[in-house]
N, C-alpha and C positions, 0 to 999 in steps of 0.2 A: 726471286720472289717479288711479285708485284705489290706496290704499296696500296693499301686499302684506303679509300676515300669515303667511307660510309659516314653519313651524318645521322645523328639522332634527332628525330622529330617527336616532340611530345605534344599530345593534345590535352589541353587543360583549360582552365579559366583564370582570368585576371580579376583579383578581388582588391578593391580600394580599401586601404586601412589608414586610420589616423591615430598616431601615437604622439603624445605630447605636442599637440597642435601642428604636427608635420604630416603631410600626406605621403603615403607609400603605396606601392603596387605589389601585391603578392601574386605570384604565379603558382597555382596548385594543380597537380595532376594526379590521376589515379595510378597506383602502382600495385598490381596484384589485388589483394583484398584491403589495402590501406591507401593512404594518400601521402604525397611528398610535396614540399613547397619550398620556394625561396623568394627572396625579395629582389625585385628588379633594381638594377643600379646600386646594389648594396652587397658587393662580394665579400665583405668582412663578416656578414651574417651567414652562418652555416646552413646547409640544407636541413630541413626539419621533416620528420616523419610522424605520422599518427594514424589512428584508426578512422578518424573523421576529418572533414574539412575544418570544422570548428576547432578541433584539437590542434591542427597544424597552424591555423591562424593565431591561436593563443600562444603557441610555442614561439612563433615568429615575433609576435608583439613583446613577449617576455625577453627574447634575445635582443630586440631593439632597445628595450628599457635598460637591460644590463649593459649594453654597449654605450648608451648615452650616459649612464651613471659612471662608467669607467672613464669616459672622456672628460667628465667634470672634475675628476680627481687631479 
């Protein structure tokens, strides 16, 4: 059986975000009837899903705040 070398290419937008005076870049794309997003260069923040782009951005910023609070402990 031949090895598959398929690559996934997602078309989306990069949204700049500022959380606690730190700049981040969120990549958000449409997936079916909803949206998915993740932060660039932040693999510890999990993929977020929501019905709107704003909901995904809010989830990503909440995940960042939780991660920063955990780091401060």
